C-alpha positions in Angstrom: -26.9 -30.5 7.9 -23.6 -28.7 8.3 -21.6 -31.6 8.0 -23.4 -32.2 4.4 -22.7 -28.6 3.4 -19.3 -29.0 4.3 -18.8 -32.0 2.2 -20.3 -30.3 -0.9 -17.8 -27.3 -0.2 -15.1 -29.7 -0.1 -15.9 -31.7 -2.9 -13.5 -29.4 -5.3 -10.5 -27.9 -4.0 -7.2 -26.6 -5.2 -3.9 -27.7 -3.9 -1.7 -24.7 -3.3 2.1 -26.1 -3.5 4.6 -23.8 -2.0 8.1 -25.0 -3.3 10.2 -24.2 -0.2 12.8 -26.8 0.5 15.2 -27.1 3.3 17.9 -25.6 0.9 15.4 -22.7 0.5 15.4 -22.0 4.2 19.0 -22.3 4.4 19.7 -20.0 1.4 17.6 -17.2 3.3 19.3 -18.0 6.7 22.9 -18.5 5.1 24.0 -15.1 6.5 22.0 -15.0 9.4 23.4 -13.7 12.8 22.0 -13.7 16.3 22.3 -10.6 18.1 20.7 -8.7 21.1 18.0 -6.5 20.2 17.4 -5.4 24.0 17.0 -1.5 24.3 18.1 -0.6 28.0 16.8 2.9 27.9 13.2 1.4 27.3 13.2 -0.5 30.7 12.5 2.7 32.8 9.8 3.9 30.4 7.8 1.0 29.6 4.7 2.7 29.0 5.8 6.2 28.0 5.9 6.9 24.2 7.5 9.8 23.0 8.2 9.8 19.2 10.9 12.5 19.6 13.3 10.4 21.8 15.7 8.1 20.1 16.7 4.9 21.8 20.0 3.5 20.3 20.7 0.2 19.2 23.8 -1.2 17.7 23.6 -3.9 15.3 25.9 -5.7 12.6 24.4 -6.1 9.1 26.4 -7.8 6.6 29.6 -7.3 8.4 29.1 -3.7 8.6 28.1 -1.9 12.1 25.2 0.5 12.3 23.8 2.7 15.0 20.1 2.6 14.7 17.6 5.5 16.3 14.4 3.4 17.6 11.6 5.6 18.6 8.8 3.9 20.7 5.5 4.7 19.7 2.0 3.8 20.7 0.7 1.0 18.7 -1.1 2.3 15.4 -2.2 0.5 12.4 -4.5 2.8 10.4 -6.9 1.4 8.3 -6.5 -2.1 10.3 -7.3 -1.6 14.0 -8.1 1.3 16.2 -7.6 1.9 19.7 -11.1 0.5 20.8 -11.1 -2.8 18.6 -11.7 -5.6 21.5 -9.7 -8.1 22.5 -10.6 -11.1 24.4 -7.6 -12.8 26.4 -7.3 -16.2 27.5 -9.2 -17.2 31.0 -11.2 -13.8 30.8 -14.7 -13.4 30.6 -14.6 -10.0 29.4 -12.7 -7.9 26.8 -10.2 -5.2 27.0 -9.4 -2.8 24.1 -5.9 -3.0 22.0 -5.3 0.4 23.7 -5.3 -1.2 27.0 -2.6 -3.8 26.2 -0.2 -0.7 25.9 1.6 -2.4 23.1 4.5 -0.6 21.7 5.3 -0.1 18.0 8.9 1.1 17.0 10.1 3.0 14.0 13.2 4.7 13.3 16.5 4.8 11.0 20.1 4.2 11.0 22.2 6.8 12.0 24.1 8.6 9.2 21.7 7.0 6.8 18.6 8.8 7.6 17.4 9.1 4.3 18.5 5.8 2.7 17.1 3.4 5.8 14.1 2.7 7.9 13.1 0.5 10.8 9.6 -0.7 11.4 8.3 -3.2 13.8 7.3 -3.7 17.6 8.9 -3.7 21.2 8.4 -6.8 23.1 10.1 -7.0 26.7 12.1 -3.8 25.3 13.7 -5.9 22.7 12.9 -4.9 18.9 11.6 -7.2 16.2 10.6 -6.1 12.8 12.0 -4.9 9.5 15.1 -2.8 8.8 16.2 -1.4 5.4 19.3 0.1 4.9 19.7 1.3 1.2 18.5 -1.5 -1.0 19.1 -4.4 1.8 16.0 -5.5 3.8 16.6 -7.5 7.1 14.1 -9.2 9.0 14.6 -9.4 13.0 12.4 -12.2 14.7 13.0 -14.2 18.0 15.9 -16.7 17.5 13.8 -19.4 19.0 11.7 -19.5 16.1 14.4 -21.2 14.1 16.4 -24.5 14.0 19.5 -22.5 13.7 19.3 -20.9 16.9 18.7 -24.1 18.8 22.2 -24.7 19.9 23.4 -21.2 20.2 24.1 -20.1 23.7 22.5 -16.5 22.8 19.2 -18.1 21.5 17.3 -16.0 23.8 18.4 -12.9 21.3 17.3 -12.5 17.8 17.9 -13.7 14.5 18.7 -11.6 11.7 18.3 -12.5 8.5 18.6 -10.9 4.9 15.6 -10.8 2.5 16.6 -12.3 -0.9 17.7 -10.3 -3.3 15.4 -8.5 -5.8 16.0 -6.4 -8.9 14.3 -3.1 -9.7 14.9 -3.8 -13.4 12.4 -4.5 -15.7 12.7 -8.2 -16.5 12.3 -7.7 -20.2 14.4 -4.9 -21.3 16.7 -4.3 -18.3 15.5 -0.8 -17.8 14.2 1.0 -14.8 10.4 1.2 -14.7 7.9 2.5 -12.5 4.5 0.7 -12.5 2.8 3.9 -13.5 4.9 4.2 -16.7 2.4 1.5 -18.1 -0.4 3.9 -18.0 -2.1 5.3 -20.6 -3.1 8.9 -21.4 -6.1 8.9 -19.4 -4.1 7.6 -16.4 -1.7 10.2 -16.9 -4.0 13.1 -16.4 -4.2 11.7 -13.0 -0.8 12.5 -12.3 0.1 15.5 -9.8 -3.2 16.1 -7.9 -4.4 14.1 -4.9 -6.9 11.6 -5.8 -9.8 10.2 -4.1 -10.7 6.3 -4.5 -13.5 5.7 -1.8 -12.1 2.6 0.1 -14.0 -0.7 1.1 -13.1 -3.0 4.0 -13.7 -6.4 5.0 -14.5 -6.0 8.7 -12.9 -9.6 10.0 -12.5 -11.2 13.5 -8.8 -12.6 14.2 -8.9 -15.7 16.3 -5.6 -16.8 17.8 -5.2 -20.6 19.1 -3.3 -21.2 22.2 -0.6 -23.2 19.8 -0.1 -19.8 18.1 0.6 -18.1 21.4 2.7 -20.5 22.5 4.6 -21.3 19.4 4.8 -18.0 17.7 4.3 -15.6 21.0 6.6 -17.5 23.0 3.9 -18.0 25.4 2.8 -14.4 25.4 -0.6 -13.4 23.9 0.6 -9.7 23.9 3.7 -10.9 21.6 1.3 -13.1 19.7 -0.8 -9.9 18.7 2.1 -7.6 18.0 3.2 -10.1 15.5 0.0 -10.7 13.9 -0.9 -7.4 13.6 2.7 -6.5 11.9 1.9 -9.0 9.3 -1.9 -8.1 8.7 -0.7 -4.6 8.0 1.3 -5.4 5.3 -1.4 -7.7 4.0 -3.8 -4.8 4.1 -1.5 -2.6 1.9 -1.1 -5.5 -0.7 -4.8 -5.8 -0.9 -5.6 -2.1 -1.0 -3.0 -1.5 -3.9 -4.4 -4.2 -6.4 -6.4 -2.9 -9.2 -9.0 -5.6 -9.2 -11.2 -4.3 -12.0 -8.3 -3.3 -14.2 -9.0 0.3 -14.5 -5.4 1.0 -14.0 -6.4 2.5 -10.6 -5.7 0.7 -7.2 -9.3 -0.3 -5.9 -8.5 0.4 -2.1 -10.2 -2.8 -1.0 -8.5 -4.3 2.2 -9.2 -5.8 5.5 -9.6 -4.4 9.0 -9.9 -6.3 12.3 -13.1 -5.7 14.3 -12.3 -8.2 17.2 -9.2 -10.5 18.1 -9.9 -13.4 20.4 -7.1 -15.6 21.8 -8.4 -19.0 22.6 -8.0 -21.1 26.1 -6.6 -24.7 26.2 -6.4 -27.1 29.1 -2.7 -27.2 28.9 -0.2 -24.6 27.8 1.3 -27.3 25.6 -2.0 -28.4 23.5 -3.7 -26.4 20.9 -7.5 -25.0 21.6 -9.1 -26.2 18.3 -7.1 -29.3 18.3 -6.4 -30.8 21.7 -3.1 -32.2 20.5 0.6 -31.3 21.3 1.5 -28.0 19.9 4.4 -29.6 17.6 2.4 -32.6 16.4 1.0 -32.0 12.8 -2.9 -31.7 12.3 -5.3 -31.9 9.5 -6.2 -28.3 8.2 -9.4 -29.7 7.0 -10.3 -30.9 10.2 -9.3 -27.6 12.0 -11.4 -25.3 9.4 -14.3 -27.6 9.8 -14.4 -27.1 13.6 -13.5 -23.5 13.5 -16.4 -23.0 10.9 -19.0 -24.4 13.5 -17.6 -22.5 16.6 -16.9 -19.2 14.6 -16.8 -16.4 17.2 -18.1 -13.5 15.1 -21.4 -14.5 13.1 -21.8 -11.2 11.4 -18.1 -10.7 10.5 -17.1 -10.3 6.9 -14.4 -12.9 7.4 -13.2 -15.1 10.3 -9.4 -15.9 10.4 -8.1 -18.5 12.7 -4.4 -18.7 12.9 -2.7 -21.7 14.4 0.9 -22.7 15.9 0.7 -26.5 15.0 2.2 -27.5 11.7 -0.1 -28.9 9.2 0.1 -32.8 7.8 1.7 -32.9 4.3 3.3 -29.6 4.7 0.0 -27.7 4.2 0.3 -24.0 5.0 -3.2 -23.0 4.9 -7.0 -23.9 4.0 -9.9 -21.6 3.0 -13.3 -21.6 1.3 -13.6 -19.8 -2.2 -17.0 -18.5 -3.2 -18.4 -19.1 -6.3 -18.1 -16.4 -9.2 -21.2 -17.4 -10.6 -23.9 -14.5 -10.7 -26.4 -16.9 -11.7 -25.9 -18.6 -8.5 -27.6 -16.4 -6.3 -26.7 -17.6 -2.6 -23.7 -16.8 -0.7 -23.0 -19.2 2.1 -19.1 -19.3 1.2 -16.7 -16.6 1.4 -16.7 -13.1 2.4 -20.0 -11.6 3.6 -21.4 -15.0 3.7 -23.2 -14.4 7.1 -25.1 -17.1 8.9 -28.5 -18.8 8.8 -30.3 -20.1 11.8 -29.7 -23.5 10.5 -26.2 -23.5 9.6 -22.8 -21.6 10.3 -21.3 -19.8 7.4 -18.1 -20.6 5.6 -16.5 -17.3 5.6 -13.7 -18.8 7.3 -10.1 -19.6 6.7 -7.2 -21.2 8.7 -3.3 -20.6 8.5 -0.1 -21.7 10.1 3.2 -19.9 10.5 5.0 -23.0 11.0 6.7 -25.7 8.6 6.4 -29.4 9.6 9.6 -29.3 11.0 8.8 -26.7 13.7 10.6 -23.8 11.7 8.7 -20.7 11.2 7.9 -19.1 7.8 10.1 -16.3 6.7 8.1 -13.1 6.9 7.6 -12.4 3.0 6.1 -16.1 2.9 3.8 -15.4 5.7 2.7 -12.1 4.5 2.0 -13.9 1.2 0.1 -16.9 2.5 -2.0 -14.6 4.4 -2.9 -12.5 1.4 -3.3 -16.0 -0.7 -5.7 -17.4 1.8 -7.9 -14.3 2.2 -8.1 -14.0 -1.9 -9.6 -17.2 -1.8 -12.2 -16.1 0.6 -12.5 -13.0 -1.6 -13.4 -15.5 -4.7 -9.8 -16.2 -6.2 -9.2 -19.6 -7.6 -5.5 -21.1 -7.9 -3.8 -19.2 -11.5 -3.7 -21.6 -14.2 -2.8 -21.7 -18.0 -1.7 -18.4 -19.2 -1.9 -16.9 -15.5 0.6 -19.1 -13.9 3.5 -16.7 -13.7 4.6 -16.8 -10.2 1.7 -14.4 -9.0 0.0 -14.3 -5.7 -2.5 -16.9 -6.5 0.0 -19.2 -7.9 -0.5 -23.0 -6.6 3.1 -23.1 -6.4 5.6 -20.4 -5.7 9.0 -20.1 -4.4 10.5 -17.5 -1.9 8.7 -14.4 -3.0 11.3 -11.8 -4.1 10.2 -10.7 -7.6 7.4 -7.8 -7.7 5.2 -10.2 -9.6 5.2 -12.3 -6.3 3.4 -9.7 -4.5 0.9 -9.0 -7.4 -2.4 -10.5 -8.7 -2.7 -12.1 -12.2 -5.6 -11.1 -14.4 -7.3 -14.2 -13.7 -7.5 -13.6 -9.8 -8.5 -10.0 -10.6 -11.6 -11.2 -12.7 -12.4 -13.6 -10.0 -12.1 -11.3 -7.1 -14.0 -8.4 -9.1 -16.9 -10.8 -10.0 -17.3 -11.9 -6.2 -17.0 -8.3 -5.1 -20.2 -7.5 -7.3 -22.0 -10.4 -6.3 -21.5 -10.5 -2.6 -19.6 -7.5 -1.3 -22.6 -5.8 0.1 -21.0 -6.2 3.8 -17.9 -4.3 2.9 -17.6 -1.1 5.1 -16.7 2.4 3.5 -13.1 3.4 4.3 -12.7 7.0 3.5 -9.5 7.9 5.2 -6.0 8.3 3.4 -4.1 4.9 3.3 -0.4 5.3 2.9 0.4 2.1 0.9 -2.5 1.8 -1.3 -0.8 3.1 -4.4 -2.9 6.0 -4.6 -1.7 9.6 -3.9 -4.4 11.0 -1.6 -4.6 14.1 0.5 -1.5 14.9 2.5 0.8 12.6 0.3 3.2 13.4 -2.3 3.6 9.9 -3.7 2.5 6.2 -2.7 4.4 3.1 -4.1 2.2 0.7 -2.2 3.2 -1.9 0.2 6.6 -1.9 1.7 7.6 -5.0 -0.9 6.3 -2.9 -3.9 8.4 0.1 -2.7 11.6 -1.9 -2.1 11.1 -3.4 -5.4 9.9 -0.8 -7.6 10.2 2.9 -6.4 13.4 4.1 -4.6 12.0 7.7 -5.0 9.3 7.6 -2.7 9.4 7.0 1.2 7.9 3.6 1.9 4.9 3.4 4.4 7.1 2.1 7.0 9.2 5.0 6.9 9.2 8.0 9.2 8.3 10.2 6.1 5.9 7.7 4.8 4.2 8.6 1.2 6.5 11.6 1.0 9.3 12.1 -2.0 12.9 11.7 -0.5 14.1 15.1 -1.9 17.3 14.7 0.0 18.3 12.2 -2.5 15.8 12.7 -5.5 14.6 16.0 -7.2 11.1 14.9 -7.7 8.7 12.0 -8.1 6.8 11.2 -11.5 3.5 11.0 -9.2 3.6 14.8 -8.8 3.7 16.2 -12.1 4.9 15.5 -15.8 7.8 17.6 -15.2 9.5 14.5 -13.4 11.2 11.4 -15.2 11.0 7.9 -14.0 14.6 8.6 -12.7 13.3 11.0 -10.7 14.9 13.9 -12.1 13.4 17.0 -13.7 12.7 16.8 -17.4 14.4 19.1 -19.9 11.5 21.0 -21.5 13.4 24.2 -22.1 12.7 23.3 -25.9 9.2 24.8 -25.0 10.0 27.0 -22.5 9.4 25.2 -19.4 11.7 25.3 -16.4 10.9 22.1 -14.4 13.1 22.9 -11.5 10.3 25.4 -10.5 7.5 23.0 -10.0 8.2 22.9 -6.2 7.8 26.7 -5.7 4.2 27.0 -4.5 1.5 29.4 -3.0 0.9 31.4 -1.2 4.0 33.1 -0.9 5.4 36.0 1.4 6.2 38.3 -1.6 2.9 39.0 -3.5 5.3 39.2 -6.8 6.9 35.7 -6.1 7.0 33.2 -8.9 5.5 29.8 -8.5 5.3 26.6 -10.6 6.0 26.7 -14.4 6.0 30.3 -15.5 3.8 31.4 -12.9 3.0 34.0 -10.1 1.3 33.8 -6.9 -2.1 35.5 -6.4 -3.2 34.4 -2.9 -2.8 30.7 -2.7 -3.2 30.0 -6.3 -0.7 30.1 -8.9 -1.3 31.8 -12.3 0.4 32.2 -15.6 2.5 35.2 -16.1 0.7 35.9 -19.1 -2.4 36.9 -17.0 -0.7 38.4 -13.7 1.6 40.9 -15.7 -1.6 42.4 -17.3 -3.6 42.4 -13.6 -5.6 39.2 -14.3 -6.0 35.8 -13.2 -5.9 32.7 -15.3 -8.7 30.6 -16.3 -9.4 27.6 -18.7 -9.7 28.2 -22.2 -13.1 27.2 -23.9 -13.0 24.1 -26.0 -12.0 25.1 -29.7 -11.2 23.5 -32.9 -7.7 24.8 -33.2 -4.7 22.4 -33.1 -2.7 24.2 -30.1 -3.4 25.3 -26.4 -3.1 28.7 -25.5 -3.4 30.8 -21.9 -6.5 32.3 -21.3 -7.4 35.1 -18.7 -10.5 36.2 -16.9 -11.5 39.8 -17.5 -13.5 42.2 -15.3 -16.8 41.0 -16.7 -16.1 37.5 -15.7 -15.2 36.3 -19.4 -12.4 34.0 -20.3 -10.6 35.4 -23.0 -6.9 34.2 -24.6 -4.4 36.3 -23.1 -3.5 37.8 -26.6 -6.9 39.1 -27.1 -7.4 40.5 -23.4 -3.7 42.1 -23.5 -4.4 43.7 -26.7 -7.9 45.2 -25.5 -6.3 46.4 -22.3 -3.3 47.9 -23.7 -5.0 49.6 -26.4 -7.7 51.4 -24.5 -5.5 52.6 -21.7 -2.6 54.8 -22.6 -1.3 54.9 -19.2 -1.1 51.1 -19.0 1.6 49.5 -17.3 3.0 45.5 -17.0 3.2 44.3 -13.4 6.1 42.0 -14.3 8.6 41.9 -17.3 8.9 38.2 -17.0 9.4 36.7 -20.7 10.8 33.5 -22.4 12.7 33.7 -25.8 13.7 31.2 -28.6 11.5 28.4 -27.9 9.1 26.4 -30.0 6.1 27.2 -28.2 6.8 31.0 -28.0 4.7 33.6 -30.1 5.7 37.5 -30.0 3.5 40.3 -30.5 3.9 44.1 -30.3 0.9 45.7 -29.0 1.0 49.7 -28.9 -1.1 52.5 -27.3 -0.9 56.4 -27.8 1.8 56.4 -25.1 4.1 53.0 -25.3 4.5 50.1 -27.1 4.8 46.4 -25.6 6.6 43.5 -26.9 4.9 40.5 -25.1 5.6 36.7 -25.6 2.8 34.2 -25.4 2.9 30.4 -24.9 1.2 28.3 -27.9 1.5 24.7 -27.0 1.1 22.1 -29.9 -1.8 19.5 -29.6 -0.8 16.3 -27.4 2.6 18.3 -26.6 3.0 19.4 -22.8 1.5 22.7 -21.6 0.9 24.5 -18.5 -2.1 25.8 -16.4 -2.1 27.2 -13.0 1.6 26.6 -13.0 1.5 23.0 -13.6 2.2 20.8 -16.4 -0.6 19.2 -18.4 -1.2 17.8 -21.8 -2.7 19.9 -24.6 -6.0 17.9 -25.8 -8.6 19.7 -27.8 -7.4 23.0 -27.5 -7.3 22.8 -23.6 -4.4 22.3 -21.0 -5.9 19.2 -19.3 -4.1 19.1 -15.8 -4.5 15.9 -13.4 -7.9 15.6 -12.1 -9.6 13.7 -9.2 -10.4 10.4 -9.7 -13.9 8.9 -9.0 -14.5 6.0 -7.1 -13.9 3.2 -9.4 -14.7 0.2 -7.1 -16.7 -2.5 -8.8 -20.6 -1.9 -8.3 -21.3 -3.7 -5.1 -24.8 -5.2 -5.3 -27.1 -6.9 -3.0 -27.4 -10.7 -3.3 -28.7 -13.9 -1.7 -27.5 -17.2 -0.4 -25.5 -19.5 -2.4 -24.7 -23.3 -1.7 -22.0 -23.5 -3.9 -18.2 -22.9 -3.1 -14.8 -24.5 -3.5 -12.3 -25.3 -0.6 -8.6 -24.2 -1.2 -5.7 -25.7 0.7 -2.2 -24.4 0.3 0.9 -26.7 1.0 4.5 -26.9 0.5 6.0 -29.8 -1.4 
């Protein structure tokens, strides 16, 4: 029965060709170097993690010598695994937890370039492997034995360091710098500046590691293989979570997590587990997928992923099943959440390799994109075609990923994935915690530029998720970030809004304040933990949201003692004229601005000349010290974003699918 189903599922398949010649490999490795990344001070502290201790590492990058501060940390990938994730090791009848393996992560920075650099990776046998960024240059650090270039080098037991292909942060059409959120319409602009909440979903997956992968990629160490995989899958998770599948201009926060890791035994270290053939011998990916789907280890997993160290025949890099998007096809034997029946195993499986046919390892950007590509097939995406064939993630042909578009989904892919999430996403689990890297500014974050690839290409003002200061604004170099407030430009500098009486340089002044009279935000004064317009605080009141009116402008409103929200002009006149002994608590004012109106109000003893803001419709305005937009006579500030995830409905099983195969020509 299974063979028949597999044949039906394989009847249609897409051939994904990754144009990646030897010349392309040489271009990536043209400026490589082989250096030792051994950190001697770690040797005596193998199982001690202290994020405050710097371990120093000297490396030469592009002919410049840098001293790096490397901090050894306990392994942690929020949103991907937790410390109790079970791990089944070779030749063991029981599992341990990921925490039991005592794996080390690493992060840090280049000395003297703390705000212009980051280090992120892992430590294996006291050696650092991972990613280094110094200013706009990105370098990858991997075991030298993974590449042909190191085979004849006497230092081949060290690390190979190669540079990521250059990419531009300039818009390809007009050559100007653009942030992704500059394309947002007014509705999305109203979401800037306040933490958002988009309830996430996660596809709880089983990660199965073939012995060939342990030997070829982990250099014989299951621990090393796991560290390398988690580094890649962490980036994959960020790319997925930052995608907007339903096209509402807000990332959907749908990703993957690993519920179990299993490494497979083999009769010999030199043979694979699924295919009992020598590790360097190319294998047929379809046959591997068929065998894997029959022995899948976690029948209730959302997705089952097998990684192998064999090269694939004909330069294939991966193979996976693609679920049908047809809502009238009620079954779901294929793709995410496929489940299993008592008669046949499900086809929620995929297989990828990290190696080319010549034995070389794929460069890290290609590994990450290849993983996202295959996982996205399981999420329902076909290969891009027609108008969508422009170099997106699901393109059947792609060069070395270096442009922003190479890490994004096409409109066609978004449509496909959104349909499958609706049709059979019922097994996805809720994920409510903040996730730095999903492109959503959440609680505790000042900005979020997405995955490290998105950040490096598109947003220099926000510390990337790989940085020690992840999802914070780099204020040592930049004044602000557009995600915080309308007062910030796309160049991360304060806007000049003095023509309407707004000083954007004050947006960082927040409450509470030790001095009860201290200013906050734009034209505001702190009362407790809130910032209120000085138009209200100078008369002893707090600010409130004005009622909707038909007038073509916005004004400030204050709450009177009876709890009624009135225009500041009206309530100031009432208080002053009714109290001969009235005094102002502050004489803050603004003059000669477009938004100003001035009124002199007198009582029996004194006259007060007060100015008030009056902002034009569709112009900038202020409310509680923040800059908003004047709409329907109210100053509309950034608001919380509801869960915009595509509606996920229960559905029954399917017998229709496609098999997607990815290759290199």
